[in-house]
C-alpha positions, 0 to 999 in steps of 0.5 A: 579831182573834187572829191580829194579837195573835199577830202583835203579841205576837210581834214585841214578843217578837223586837224586846224579844230584839234589843234587850237583844242590842244592850244587851250588846253594841251590834254584836249587831243580829239585824234588822241582821244579817239584813236590813243589806243591805236598809235598808228592810225592816230599817228597816219592821221596825222599824217595826211592832215600833213599831206593835205596841207601841203596839197592845199597849197599847192592848189592854190599855188597854181603849181597843181590843176583843179 
């Protein structure tokens, strides 16, 4: 579980920084810059960030054991 927790935390950090850059300037979507030619992989990254957010929220609310 520790590895899953760390991976999901890093995905949230990367996703949060990406959204912050998008907010500053809509053309600074780092995920799209790196994976734009692979739209399926880009979509998968966004899904993983979303799942990481759900996982971290469940952990913080005590809905899952650490």
